[in-house]
C-alpha angles and dihedrals in degrees: 000000000000089000092050092051090048092057095042102124098239090052096039092050094050094042094245114158130191102220097180134016114176113221092241092052093238097114129040127170120197133182139182126198120216106256135168091256097052100045128104128225093283096048101257129111114300109246093228090058091049089053092045091057089060101037113098106021106092090044091051092045092053093045091053095043101042096044136226095301089076133069117216124188135172105242105176141351139190132189128202115195112215102178139345114291112236131170119357114347123199141190131196122206120200130182118183128211089241092056090052091048092047089055093049091048093049090051091055088064100034136038094228140004140187124225129188122217127187129204129182123219110213136194124229092275092053097254116143112253097176141355117217123196119197124194111204128195114214127184140159113256110264093033117110112274132212114296093014123115120235114238111261116252094195125081118242124217117242 
């Protein structure tokens, strides 16, 4: 799977590489070297590429860990740039067993939930280049999803 992600066109084009993908999908390490095609006007990492290197991972990790009886969608994201990205930047994604169990437990009581995850993008010296927050929507299959109307329980007069 790591190989497939590494040749996925958005990652390949930006120079994003998955360096480590743990078999249980609870740890993923990603990096991106500074190249001519992913720099901005002033010669540092293009912000869109920095965001791209963080985009799908928490969603994929939850899909793989929760199982096929759940639906997981990215709902919102924000990025806060802390300093110019130079050299090779990296991000590490971690998902604990307790986080997975908390989500399952919450979905026993509710049809759907939202969870926020944060990842830091760091430069080679370990300084934070950007902080990315991802809001994920999670629901059990068969529950009403985002943008869908719940079936009415009241009768309507005709």
